[in-house]
C-alpha positions in Angstrom: 67.1 -61.5 184.2 69.0 -64.8 184.2 71.9 -66.0 182.1 71.0 -68.2 179.2 70.0 -71.6 180.6 72.4 -74.2 179.0 70.2 -77.0 180.5 66.9 -75.7 179.0 65.5 -78.6 177.0 64.7 -76.5 173.9 67.0 -73.5 173.9 69.9 -75.0 175.9 71.7 -76.5 172.9 71.6 -73.1 171.1 73.2 -71.3 174.1 75.7 -74.1 174.7 76.8 -73.8 171.0 77.1 -70.0 171.4 79.3 -70.4 174.4 81.6 -72.4 172.1 81.3 -69.6 169.5 79.2 -71.8 167.1 75.9 -71.0 165.5 73.6 -74.0 165.6 69.9 -74.3 164.8 67.4 -77.2 165.1 67.1 -79.1 161.8 64.5 -81.6 160.6 65.9 -84.8 159.2 62.6 -85.7 157.6 61.9 -82.5 155.5 65.5 -81.1 155.6 64.6 -77.7 157.0 65.8 -75.5 159.7 63.4 -74.7 162.5 63.5 -71.5 164.4 62.6 -70.9 167.3 63.6 -74.3 168.9 60.7 -76.7 169.5 60.2 -80.4 170.3 59.3 -81.4 166.8 59.3 -80.0 163.3 56.2 -77.7 162.8 56.1 -78.6 159.1 56.0 -82.4 159.3 56.3 -83.3 163.0 59.7 -85.0 162.3 62.5 -85.3 164.8 64.9 -82.4 165.1 68.7 -82.5 165.6 71.1 -79.5 166.0 73.1 -78.5 163.0 76.1 -76.2 163.0 75.9 -73.4 160.4 78.7 -71.6 158.6 77.8 -68.2 160.2 77.4 -66.6 156.8 74.2 -64.5 156.9 72.1 -61.7 155.4 70.7 -58.7 157.3 66.9 -58.6 156.9 66.0 -55.8 159.2 67.3 -53.8 162.2 66.3 -51.2 164.7 68.2 -49.0 167.1 67.6 -49.6 170.8 68.5 -46.4 172.6 67.8 -47.5 176.1 64.9 -48.1 178.4 63.6 -51.2 176.6 65.2 -53.7 178.9 66.3 -52.5 182.3 69.0 -55.1 182.5 71.0 -53.4 179.7 72.0 -49.8 180.0 73.9 -49.1 176.7 72.3 -48.5 173.3 72.7 -51.1 170.6 71.4 -52.0 167.1 69.2 -55.1 167.1 69.0 -57.1 163.9 66.9 -59.8 162.2 69.4 -62.1 160.4 68.9 -64.9 158.0 71.5 -67.7 157.9 72.9 -68.6 154.4 72.0 -72.2 154.8 68.4 -71.5 155.7 67.1 -68.1 154.3 63.6 -68.8 155.5 64.4 -68.4 159.2 65.2 -65.2 161.1 67.4 -65.0 164.2 67.4 -61.8 166.4 70.9 -60.6 167.4 72.9 -57.4 167.9 74.9 -55.7 165.1 78.6 -55.2 165.7 80.7 -52.3 164.5 78.7 -50.6 161.8 76.5 -47.6 162.7 72.9 -48.2 161.8 73.1 -45.5 159.1 75.4 -47.7 157.1 73.2 -50.8 157.2 71.2 -52.0 154.1 68.7 -54.7 153.6 70.2 -58.0 152.3 73.6 -56.8 153.4 75.9 -59.9 153.7 77.9 -60.6 156.7 78.8 -63.2 159.3 77.7 -64.1 162.8 80.3 -63.4 165.4 80.1 -63.9 169.1 80.4 -61.1 171.6 80.4 -60.9 175.4 77.2 -59.3 176.7 76.8 -58.2 180.3 73.6 -57.3 182.1 73.7 -54.6 184.8 75.1 -56.2 187.9 75.2 -59.6 186.1 77.7 -62.1 184.8 78.9 -61.7 181.2 77.9 -64.4 178.6 78.5 -64.9 174.9 75.8 -63.9 172.4 75.6 -64.0 168.6 76.1 -60.7 166.8 75.9 -59.8 163.1 79.0 -58.3 161.5 78.4 -56.8 158.0 81.1 -57.4 155.5 83.1 -54.3 154.8 82.9 -52.7 151.3 79.3 -53.8 150.7 
């Protein structure tokens, strides 16, 4: 498995932003909507897309525990989450969960997107987005 390709025409800007510890998504200027997963044009109106930096505030939509064996490039277990950014509750971004054990997670739990180093077996570490629930929720 390769590192995220910063030069990829569609996903490259996302990973370049993540490497700077920023969450950015494609946004349609014509219909003022976020688009996820990155594509060449807005799927709603075919408008042009630009990248918009988001606050990182988000809600937890769903999660699952990955105990190993799913991806041979990653040995350790982790919790995978489906997260909805505050600025665009209609999109969902997949990322890991930091800190909290899965037993303490709840649907619609508020939190923020942080950035953590991830390393594949025998690979070079890279930054990846991760959801951190707010404490006390």
